[in-house]
N, C-alpha and C positions, 0 to 999 in steps of 0.2 A: 509426434509430440515431444519425444525425448530430445531431438536436436534443438528444438525451439526452447525448451526448458533449459538446456545447457547454455544456449546463447544468452538467455536472460540472466542466468546465474553469473556468467562472465561479466555482464554489464551491471551487475549488482541490482537487478530489477525484478527478481522473482517475488511475486505478490500472491497472497492466498486470500480467497474469499471466505465467507463465514462457514461454508460447507466444506472447506478444505480444497476446493477445486482451484486450479490456476486461473488467474484473471487474464483475459486475452490481451496480448501485448500491443495494443494500438499505440500509435505514436503519441497521441495526446495523453494517454494514460501513463506512458513512460515518463514524459516530461513533467506531469503532475506529481508522479511519485518522486522524481528527482528533486523537485522543489520542496516537497514535504521532508525528504531526508536531509536536504541541504539546510532547511530551516532548523530541523531538530539538531543536526550536527553543529550548526552555528550557535544555538543556545547552549549546547553542552560545552562547546569550546569557550564561550563567554564565561560560563559558570566555573569551568576549570581554571581559566586565566585569573578570574577574581579570587579564587581560593589560593592560587600560587602567590598572587600579589599581596594578599592580606597576610599570608604566612611569611613572606619575605621581608615586609616592612617592619622595622624594629618598633617596639612599643616604647613610648617616651617614659622615662623614669627620672624623677627629680634627683638632683645631687643632694645627698644627705646634709642637712643643716643649712642649705642655701635657699633663701626665699625668692630672690629674683636674679635672673641672668640677663645681662646686657652685652651683646656682641658688637664689637667695633670692627668694621670690615671695609674692604675696598676691592675693586676688581683688579687693580694694578698696584705693584709694589713701588715704594719710594715716594708716596704722596703724604707721608706723615701720619699714617694710621697708628703706629705704636706710640708715637709722641702724644697723639690725641687720647689713646686708651689710658696711658699712664696718668696724664693730667686730669682726665675725667674721673678716674678712680680717686685721686687725691682731692678733687673738688667735691665729690660726693661725701667724702669723709669730713672735709672742712666745713661744709654747709650745715651738717648736723652731726655733732659730736656723739650723739647717742647711737648712730648707725655704724655698723661694722662692714668693712669693704674688703673684698679680695680681688686679686688680679691674676688671671690665668693666661700664660703665653702659649697659644696653640700653634704657633709657627715652629714646627719641628725642625725644618731645614735652616731657618735663619732667626733664632731667638734673639730678641733685643731687650727684653725686660730686665735681665740680670744687670746689664750695664746701665740702663736708664734709671734703675732703682738702687744702684750701687750695692749690689748683693753678690756674694760669692759663697761657695761651699756646697756640700752635699746635704740634702734633707735628712733629718733624723727620722727614725721609725717609731711609731707609737706602739703600745702594747697589742693593738689589733693589727700590727704589721702594715699600717698605713703611713704614707709619707707626710711629714709635717711641713707646711709651707714656711718659707723664710720670711721674716718680718722686717720691714723698714718703713719709716714715716707713718707708722700705724696701719700699713697695708700688708695683708698676707699674700705672698707671691709664690707662684709655682711656674716653673719653666723647664723645658728640655735643656736649657743652658746650665742648669744646676747638676745635670746628670752626665754631661760630657765635658771634655776639656774645651776651653774657650776657643782655641784655634782648630779644633778637630771637626772636620766636615761630617755631617750625617749623611752617609751614602746608603740610603735604604730604598727598597722598593715599597710599593703601596701597602702591602699587608703588614709590614713591620711598622710603617708610619701610623696605620690605623690602630695597631696594637698599642703604640706609644700614646696616642691621643686618648684611647680608652683608659689607660692607666692614669693619665693626667686628670681625667674626669672622675674616675671611680675609686682610685686608690690613693686619694689624698684626704687627710683629716683636716677639713676646712673649719671645723668647729661650727659656730653659729654665725652665719653671714646674712646681712640684709641685702647686699648686692655683691654679685660676682661679675666683674668686667672681664670679658674674654677678648684678647687681642688675636683676631683671626689672621691666618695667612692670606696672602693675596690670591685672587682667582676665585673660581667657582667649582672646585674639584671635590675629591673624596672627603677631605677633612671638613670642609664647610657643610657638605651634605650629611655626613655622619653626625656632626655636632647638632645640626638643626633637627635631625630626625630622632636623636637619642635622648635629648633633654628638653624640657619645656623652656622656651626663651621668651622673656618679657618683651624684648624689642631689639631691633638692629639699628645701628647708626652707621651711615655710609659716609666715608671720607674721600674727598677728591680735590685735586687742584682745579682751577678754572680752565685748564688746557683741554682741548677737544679730545686728544688721544686718551687722557685719563678719564674723561667723562664717558667715553664709549664703554670702557670697562666698568665704571661705576654704575652705569645703566644696567649692564648685565648682572652685576652684583645685587642690585635692588630687585630686579625681576626674579632672580634665583630665590631670594627670601620670600617673595610673594608666592612662588610656586610651592614652597614647602610650608606655607601658612605661618610665616614668622612676621609679626608686625614690623614695618619699617618706620622708625620714629622720625626720620628726616635725614637731610644731608648737611655735612659740615664742609664749608669751602676753606680749605687750607692753602697757605701761601697765596692769599688773595691779592696782596699788594706788598711791594717793597718800598719802604720809606728811607731815603738817604739820611744817615745819622748826622750829616753836616748841614745840608741845605733843607732837609725835611721834605724834599720833593718826592711825591709818591708815583711809583711806576708799576703798572700791572704786568709784571714779567710774563706770567702764564696766561694772560687774557683777562677779560673783564666779565664778571658775573656769569661765567659758564655754569656753575653749579646752580645758580638761581634759575637759569633757563631750563636746566634739566629737572629741577624740582617742580617747576610749573608743568612740564611735560608729564611727570609721574604723579602729579597732584600731591606733592609732599611739601613739608616745611623745610626752610633753610634754618638750621639750628644755630648757626654762628659763622662768622668770618674770622679766620685766624691769619694774621699777617705773616709775611716772611721776615722774621726778625732775628738778628744775631743772638740776642740773649736766650731765645728759645732753644736754638741749636746748641749754644755753649752749655746751657743748663742740663740739657739731655746728655751731652757727651761726658760731663763730669759726674753724672749720676745724682744731680740735684734738680729735679724737675721744677720748672718755673713757678707752678702753682704753690709748691712748697717753699722754694728758696726766695722767691720774689712775689709774695702774695699781694702786695700793694702796687705792683707795677701795672702799667697799661696792658702789658701782654697777658697778665693774669685776670684783670678785671674788665677789660673792654668787652661790652655787650654780653657779659657772663659767658665767655667763650666756651668754657670747659664743662658747663652743665647746660643741657638743652633747655632753653628758656621757655619753650612752649609745651614742655612735657612735665607732667606731675607723676611722681612715683608713689604708689601706695603699697601696703603690705602684701597685697594679693596680685596686683598687675599694674601695668603701665597704662596711663590714660593719655 
């Protein structure tokens, strides 16, 4: 009996009856015991995994004083995301003078908001040791570009970048804001995930050109927000068409209606078409965004480009 009991111990199958006697080690009994242990171990592992996951995911905490957060994102850089974010913030303020609007530049490596909003200088500190946003055109702005030299590269690894994003979110005295527009960095990495999981977001706007290469990444960006349960308000098709300033002939340089096709695939709205126009680029480069500097121009008013026409914002959420 001893050798057999020793063998069963090695195989992890020593079982005891009610009387304390060993159960005969028949093959069917061994496999049944294995299934029982396997099921029990599986349930334990599932419970343990759920505990770890629930402990690891951050709990969302609103930004103090901010009612709604709208993120402007794209999967790829160079599609006009920052230009859209800047003009969206200005349009929200222009459409309702009773609303206060802020603009957060979350692109740590390539901040664009300081130049586009014509802002320079270091933020002052409040009595609570919080950074005060810089103000221009009635918009409170915060960016990594205010904290480093204009030509200095930010050569940081992930942990330092995440720390900087956390400071931009939590250590800024925004006052009371109805809307905070966040200019997200391109891609679907740590910064996007951290912001989406740490603060409640009312909705995301995806910006893309009609080009297939840009649309591939825009699709990924929209799916990322869906995975983290952030409502996607819709797509903005930027650089949709170029109109010759002399002959007025329109050329779809980056393709035709690519964002509209993607919107149908994702069951989303197209919030607007923004043309590839010289005045938009010039206005951004000199720090006088077109919605502010040329409010009556076609580029500012055409199809209500800079405010999602199918979206209503309320004090609590986005509909």
